[in-house]
TIVEXDO-975526 format. One line per field, with one value per residue: x, y, z of N, C-alpha, C, O in turn; residue number from 1. Coordinates in pm, 1 decimal. Layout:
REM TIVEXDO-975526
nc1 = X|...
nc2 = Y|...
nc3 = Z|...
cac1 = X|...
cac2 = Y|...
cac3 = Z|...
cc1 = X|...
cc2 = Y|...
cc3 = Z|...
oc1 = X|...
oc2 = Y|...
oc3 = Z|...
i = NUM|...
***
This chain:
REM TIVEXDO-975526
nc1 = 7878.3|7781.9|7525.3|7583.7|7470.2|7609.4|7554.2|7622.9|7693.2|7556.5|7684.1|7586.0|7489.7|7728.3|7853.8|7683.7|7704.0|7978.6|7972.6|7811.7|7984.3|8191.4|8071.0|8011.4|8279.0|8376.1|8224.4|8358.9|8595.8|8802.4|8787.2|8989.7|9020.4|8940.3|9148.5|9358.8|9370.4|9431.1|9696.6|9825.7|9798.5|9955.2|10203.5|10260.2|10262.0|10475.0|10686.7|10672.6|10758.6|11012.6|11128.8|11105.9|11257.2|11508.3|11534.9|11524.9|11750.0|11965.6|11918.9|11998.3|12266.5|12364.1|12319.6|12474.6|12730.6|12714.3|12699.4|12968.3|13123.3|13053.4|13142.8|13413.1
nc2 = 5983.5|6257.9|6300.4|6471.3|6666.1|6779.9|7031.4|7104.1|7423.2|7577.6|7706.5|7967.5|8040.1|8053.5|8263.3|8477.4|8487.7|8560.1|8821.4|8963.4|8953.9|9104.2|9347.1|9416.9|9441.1|9657.1|9865.7|9898.9|10027.9|10314.4|10583.7|10802.7|11170.0|11414.4|11587.6|11428.0|11232.0|11360.4|11459.0|11201.1|11105.2|11276.3|11215.4|10958.5|10986.2|11159.9|10981.0|10780.9|10937.2|10991.3|10730.2|10653.5|10829.3|10747.2|10479.7|10512.4|10661.9|10483.1|10295.2|10441.3|10480.1|10218.2|10153.3|10302.3|10210.5|9934.7|9982.7|10097.0|9890.5|9691.2|9806.7|9817.4
nc3 = 9847.1|9666.4|9425.5|9140.8|8881.6|8588.5|8361.9|8026.7|7889.2|7601.3|7277.1|7225.9|7471.4|7618.2|7475.1|7525.2|7803.5|7806.4|7669.7|7870.3|8097.5|8005.8|7971.3|8224.9|8327.5|8177.9|8282.3|8525.3|8465.6|8453.2|8255.4|8065.1|8106.2|7847.5|7826.2|7943.1|7762.6|7532.4|7596.7|7629.7|7358.8|7228.5|7343.0|7258.4|6975.4|6957.0|7065.8|6854.9|6644.3|6716.4|6734.2|6459.6|6328.6|6447.4|6364.4|6087.8|6060.4|6136.5|5934.9|5714.6|5768.2|5789.1|5538.9|5380.8|5470.7|5387.7|5107.6|5065.1|5132.4|4952.2|4717.5|4735.0
cac1 = 7894.7|7651.7|7487.4|7592.9|7450.9|7665.7|7504.6|7712.7|7630.1|7569.3|7764.2|7516.1|7491.4|7861.0|7886.1|7592.0|7773.3|8094.0|7940.8|7775.4|8096.6|8268.6|7998.3|8033.9|8418.6|8386.2|8160.5|8445.0|8714.4|8799.4|8828.8|9073.3|8957.0|8967.5|9281.4|9446.4|9373.3|9520.0|9833.0|9875.1|9816.1|10070.6|10331.3|10274.7|10302.0|10618.7|10774.2|10676.4|10848.1|11164.8|11167.7|11097.0|11386.0|11612.6|11549.4|11564.8|11899.1|12025.2|11901.2|12063.1|12409.0|12405.6|12299.3|12614.3|12838.9|12707.1|12747.0|13106.4|13195.1|13027.0|13216.4|13560.4
cac2 = 6063.5|6322.0|6298.3|6609.9|6678.0|6903.3|7057.1|7184.8|7537.7|7576.1|7812.8|8090.6|8073.0|8106.7|8390.7|8570.9|8513.2|8643.6|8953.3|9020.7|8972.0|9216.7|9477.9|9451.4|9487.7|9788.4|9960.6|9917.9|10094.1|10464.1|10638.6|10933.7|11284.2|11461.8|11652.6|11334.8|11157.2|11448.1|11449.2|11066.8|11070.6|11346.9|11150.0|10837.9|11048.8|11198.3|10866.7|10726.1|11020.8|10962.5|10588.0|10650.1|10900.0|10666.7|10357.5|10569.7|10702.6|10355.0|10232.3|10509.9|10457.6|10092.6|10130.7|10363.3|10107.3|9829.1|10027.5|10119.3|9757.8|9615.7|9882.7|9822.9
cac3 = 9730.5|9616.5|9281.0|9085.8|8744.3|8523.8|8224.1|7948.8|7825.3|7444.7|7225.9|7239.4|7611.0|7655.1|7419.5|7599.9|7928.1|7778.3|7652.5|8000.2|8186.6|7948.6|7993.1|8375.3|8341.9|8119.8|8371.6|8622.9|8409.1|8445.7|8134.5|8076.9|8067.9|7724.1|7842.4|7957.7|7632.4|7425.2|7638.4|7598.3|7223.3|7183.4|7380.3|7172.1|6848.9|6961.8|7065.5|6729.7|6561.1|6771.3|6693.5|6324.4|6298.1|6492.9|6274.6|5956.8|6053.5|6134.5|5801.2|5614.0|5801.2|5747.9|5379.4|5331.0|5511.6|5303.4|4971.4|5050.5|5146.4|4833.5|4607.7|4782.3
cc1 = 7768.1|7641.2|7480.6|7572.1|7515.5|7606.0|7600.8|7632.1|7654.2|7644.9|7712.3|7503.3|7633.6|7889.7|7802.8|7661.8|7899.1|8069.3|7884.2|7884.3|8180.0|8195.5|8025.5|8171.5|8440.0|8316.7|8263.0|8573.4|8691.7|8868.8|8891.5|8985.3|9006.1|9107.2|9396.9|9482.6|9458.3|9673.0|9899.1|9899.1|9934.0|10199.9|10356.9|10316.2|10449.8|10712.2|10780.0|10771.2|10995.5|11222.3|11191.1|11225.5|11503.8|11635.9|11581.4|11698.2|11991.3|12032.6|12003.2|12229.0|12441.0|12398.6|12442.9|12728.9|12838.6|12747.3|12890.5|13174.7|13171.3|13123.0|13361.5|13639.4
cc2 = 6138.4|6308.4|6440.8|6595.5|6806.2|6909.1|7151.1|7295.9|7532.5|7689.6|7949.6|8138.6|8127.7|8237.5|8496.8|8592.7|8595.2|8794.1|9026.4|9051.0|9100.3|9338.8|9508.3|9504.4|9618.7|9892.8|9989.9|10004.3|10253.3|10507.0|10771.4|11045.8|11321.3|11517.1|11535.7|11254.7|11231.6|11435.3|11314.2|11048.0|11159.5|11294.0|11039.6|10892.0|11087.1|11082.1|10797.8|10805.1|10985.2|10829.3|10587.3|10720.7|10815.4|10551.7|10412.3|10608.5|10584.4|10299.8|10305.3|10496.7|10322.5|10070.3|10188.4|10270.7|9993.4|9858.5|10040.3|9984.2|9682.5|9664.7|9881.3|9743.3
cc3 = 9693.5|9462.0|9228.0|8939.5|8683.7|8382.9|8162.1|7876.7|7673.8|7417.1|7259.6|7384.1|7665.0|7593.1|7496.1|7725.6|7914.3|7757.9|7790.6|8081.1|8131.3|7976.0|8149.2|8394.2|8279.6|8204.5|8482.8|8590.2|8444.3|8322.1|8146.9|8042.1|7922.0|7724.3|7856.9|7830.0|7532.2|7457.7|7603.8|7448.1|7174.9|7222.8|7291.4|7046.2|6859.5|6984.6|6943.0|6633.3|6594.6|6724.0|6542.8|6266.5|6330.2|6398.5|6125.4|5948.8|6055.3|5985.9|5699.1|5643.7|5758.2|5598.3|5322.6|5351.1|5409.2|5159.2|4951.0|5046.4|5012.7|4714.9|4635.1|4700.9
oc1 = 7659.2|7739.4|7391.4|7645.8|7483.2|7606.6|7650.9|7527.3|7759.3|7675.4|7782.7|7505.7|7646.9|7950.0|7858.6|7682.5|7926.6|8134.0|7915.4|7890.6|8227.0|8262.0|8059.1|8189.0|8524.5|8355.6|8257.4|8646.2|8580.7|8983.2|8850.9|8890.5|9105.3|9180.3|9504.8|9596.2|9541.9|9758.8|10012.2|9998.4|10006.5|10300.0|10471.0|10418.1|10533.6|10818.4|10889.3|10848.6|11080.4|11337.4|11288.2|11287.9|11595.9|11749.4|11661.5|11762.5|12089.4|12137.5|12074.5|12309.2|12543.1|12462.5|12509.9|12813.6|12941.7|12816.0|12942.4|13269.2|13263.0|13172.5|13434.2|13760.3
oc2 = 6081.1|6306.2|6519.1|6521.6|6919.3|6815.3|7249.3|7273.7|7488.5|7768.9|8035.1|8258.0|8225.2|8321.3|8601.8|8708.9|8685.2|8879.7|9143.5|9161.1|9184.9|9438.3|9620.9|9601.9|9692.3|10009.1|10101.0|10045.5|10304.2|10474.7|10849.6|11032.5|11263.6|11494.6|11542.7|11219.5|11176.6|11408.5|11310.7|10987.6|11116.8|11316.8|11023.8|10839.8|11048.3|11084.0|10749.5|10748.5|10955.6|10815.5|10525.9|10674.7|10808.8|10529.3|10351.7|10593.6|10584.0|10266.7|10244.6|10502.9|10306.6|9981.6|10130.8|10252.5|9958.3|9779.6|10005.7|9962.5|9615.6|9587.7|9944.2|9734.2
oc3 = 9691.3|9387.8|9260.8|8874.3|8720.0|8303.1|8216.9|7816.1|7627.1|7506.2|7313.3|7414.0|7739.0|7660.1|7527.8|7760.8|7993.6|7818.4|7812.2|8135.8|8207.5|8005.2|8186.0|8467.2|8330.5|8193.7|8535.5|8680.5|8459.5|8290.3|8232.8|7964.8|7877.5|7627.8|7798.2|7798.6|7460.5|7373.6|7555.3|7407.5|7085.0|7154.8|7248.0|7000.8|6778.1|6922.4|6913.3|6556.1|6510.5|6682.7|6498.6|6170.9|6248.8|6356.5|6054.2|5844.9|5980.9|5930.6|5619.1|5550.6|5691.3|5541.6|5236.9|5263.6|5351.7|5094.4|4844.9|4970.5|4965.1|4632.6|4558.2|4722.1
i = 1|2|3|4|5|6|7|8|9|10|11|12|13|14|15|16|17|18|19|20|21|22|23|24|25|26|27|28|29|30|31|32|33|34|35|36|37|38|39|40|41|42|43|44|45|46|47|48|49|50|51|52|53|54|55|56|57|58|59|60|61|62|63|64|65|66|67|68|69|70|71|72
***
């Protein structure tokens, strides 16, 4: 059997390694062009508007149904 010594890294050493690894990974990413970013942002805003209208409509319908049932 080989004699292996394992040293435990301290908190700041682990934090430093984490930041270095994050920086390396960020360099590998491909960032969207300004045009792609604008299109994606508009798509997200449009989807949010559709979902908001949908949920608001359902809320109004269920509110009407509930009020009619309670006053029946």
